[in-house]
N, C-alpha and C positions, 0 to 999 in steps of 0.2 A: 628312659628312664635310669634315677642312680639308684645302684647295684649298697645297701647295707654295709659297713665291713664289720670283723668283730673287731669292738674300741675295747671290750677286756672281760677277762670271767672270773667270776668267782666261783669258787670251787664248795660245792657243799661241805656242812661240819655234821657229824654227827652228834646228837642229843635229846633229852627228851623232854615232853609237856601230857600234860592232862597228869593224870595219876601214875605217869612213870611211864607210856610211848614211847619206845627206841622211835628217831626220825634222824633225816639229816633236814638241816635247811639251810639252806643256800639265800635270797633276799630274802632280808629282815635280820642277819646275826649280828648289825649294828645298823645305827640308822646311816651310818656310811655304805651302806648294803640295798638299800632300796631304789626305785627307781619308778619315779610319782609316775601316775598315781598309783604302782605297785608295793605294798607296804612288808608282804613276805612271801615266802614261797618252800614249804615244807613237803619231801617226802617221805613218807614210810612202807615201807615192806620188811613181811619176814614171814615164813612159815610158824615162827616158833615162838605159841600163844601169849606165854611169858612176857615177849615182847610189846604187845597192843591189848590184852583181857582187859587190862586196868580202866583202858580207855579214857574215855574227857567227860568225868562226870561233870554235872550244872555248875553252870559260870555264869558271869554277866558279857555283854559287848555295848561295846555307845557307839557310833561313828563313825562304821565301815560295813561292806561287806565282806562275809565270809564266800566261799566254792568249793566242796568240798566235792572232788574228781575220785573214784572208789573205781578204779581197775580189777581187784579183785577180793575177795568176802563181806559182807556181810554187818552193817549198821544201823545200829535207830537212834533218831532223835527226835527231843522231845523239849518241849519248851514251855514257859512259862504262859504260853495261849492256850496251850491244854493243842499244843498239836502234836502228834507226832507222826512219822515218814521212814518207812527204811528204805534203809542204802542198800544198794543190790548191789553187782559188780554193774559194771559198764555204764551206771545211774550218777548221775549229776543231785549235787543240791546247791542253789545259786539265795544263797542268805542274805539280807540287807537288814544289819541290827538297827539303824535308823536311831533314838534314841533309848532306847535298850530292848534290850533281851537277853532270857536267862533262859539256859539249853544246855545238854548236855547228847554226847552221840556217845552210842557204846557198843563195844562191839557182841553179836549173835552167834556168835562163832565158836567152839572151844579147842578147833582144831584148825588147820590149810593155813592156806595165804592168808595172807591178809598187806594189800598193795594200793595206794592211791595219793591224793598230793590236796593239799589246804593250800589257796589262796587267797594271802588277805590282799584287799582294794581298795582301796582311798572312798570315802564318801567327798564332794563337796560341801563346804559350809552349807549354805543352804538346803541341804538336803540330810546334813545332820542330826536331824531332830525329829527326819521324819516317823511317823509309825514305822515301825520294824514288822514284818512280811519276809516268805522266800518262799522259792518255787522251786519244788521234785522236779526231776526229770528225770523221766524212764528213757532206760537205752533206743528203744525203738523211734525217739523222737530223734536222738540225735544221728547227721546224716552219715553215712561212713559214706566216702564217694574212691571211687580205684584209679588208684594214679598211673600214670605210663611207667614200664619197667619192674609192673610186680608190690607198686605201693598202695599203700591208703593212707588215706586222712580224716579226721572225725572233725565235725564241726561244731561246735560246743556255744561260741558263741561269733560274732560277725558272720563277714560272708569270704567263703573261701572261692578266689578267683580260678579257674581249671579248664584250658582245651575252648575259651573264650566266651563259656562257663560260669555263671555266680550262683553256688547254693550255699544259703544262708542256717543259719544254724537257729536253736532256740532261742536264746537270746541278745532279741534286738535292746536297742532304743534308752541305752540309757547314758547317763552323762561324761561317762568316761571314755562311751563307744568302745568297750572293748573286741579284742580279739582271740581267741582262744582256740587253738586247733591240736589236734593232739594226731600225729605225725610217722608213720612204718614207713619206710624204705630197705631196700633190700640193697647189698656189698654195690658199691660204684652208683647207685640210682640221684637223681640229679632231682631235687626240689627247687620251684620259685613259687612267690607268690609276692601280691605288691598289698606293702603296707602304706596306709594314710601319714603323707608327711610332714614331720610334724608332731607324730605321735611317737612316743616311747616305747622299745621292741625289745626283744629278751628271748633266748632260748635255750632247753631246759634239756639237757641230753637226758636221757635214764637208764639204755640200752644202746650199746654200739658205742660207735664214735661220726664224727661230721671233720667235713672240712666248710667252714663259714665264711661267705666272700667271693665278689669273683672271682672268674677261672686262675687267674694270675695273684692272685695277692691273696688266695682264698686262705686262714688259719686255722687251723686244728681247735677241737673246741670235744675235752676227752666223758668219760661216763661221768655223771651226777656232779655235771659240771655247769653253774649256770651265762651264755655268752650274753653282753650286753652290747646289741645291736648300736651301730653307729645312724650319724642323718642320711636320707636318701626314700626312695618309697618303695625299692624289689629287694625282696631278701632272696639269698639263692643259696642252698647245701648242696654237698654230696658223702654219701653216706661214705665209709670206714669198708674197710675190708669183711666185716663182720654184719656188716648192713648197720639201721639203725633204729632207734624208736625217740622219740624228741617233744615237749614241748615248744609253740610259736606263741605268745601274748605278745601285745601290743593293746597301747591302750592312751587314751590325750589326755595329757600334762595336766593337773589343776595349777601349778603357779601357785598354791599358797604354804602360810606355815603347816607345819606338824608335829605335833606336838604331842607324846603316845605315854603311856600309864598301863602296862599291862594287856589286859583287854579294851583300856576307853583309846581312843585314838581324835581327839578332836585338836583344835588353831591355834589353844592357845592354856596359857598353864591356869588360868582365873577355872576356863571351861573343865579343866579335867579337876580338880578340887570341887568340881559344882559334883560332874559322874559321879568321885567315891562318896560324898554326901547324899547326896541323887539315892544311890543303892546301898548306903547303911541305913535310909530310911524309908524304904522301900519304893521309892518316887520314881525311881530310874523306868519300872516298870509300872508306873501305874496310868493309866488310858485320857489323856486329855479331857477334860471334861466333863 
């Protein structure tokens, strides 16, 4: 198997979104920091309620999927379809905006730590106008697999290959064939995972540090940085002296034009202009037929 080397690093940048939620953005800082099919990755983490209490009031989306993974805290999701969902520590919400959704994500706590991630994944052109939908995934539905050396991997999407066995996560069968792992390693521990050849892949370190790549050629990846991996079919990492916790994400590239205007991601400027008109007129959330 061919080991994927660390091709480039994208250091996360402090920013804010929603009604002023403080976060760190790696992928998606600019069009040049996307990785098909991934559009954006935000990390949020704070013990100070002032950094998150304003939340994400009602806002629209069209043309892509949002994946919210909450490590610590409590958020309430509501949308124009009448859905309500409590997202608590360890849970995931996988939402497909499709042709249009208006939703809010608001904190349900006034103190304590709020920590997690939001990932945006593009939809293929043929699915951008499908009906909106989402799935709330309870922590009990997410396999947590013990690794050699005291590590652990949570399998959110795709399949983990460990000790000759396959462990499937709750999200399967999507057009982009995503792999989404949350891996924790003690100091000096190694981790390997096959990644489909031809799929794009990156690692985001949110605790500690890693060496990424084959033993002789591995490169360091620091905390709060995304490491874009080169071609190959195997990911190899070794945790630094303080251990490491990271996301490993991979997906089938769509190879389609990406035109983004805020919360709308389509293939052409004309489709973006139509999305804006549809939002202003109320058509964005009208049920076809």
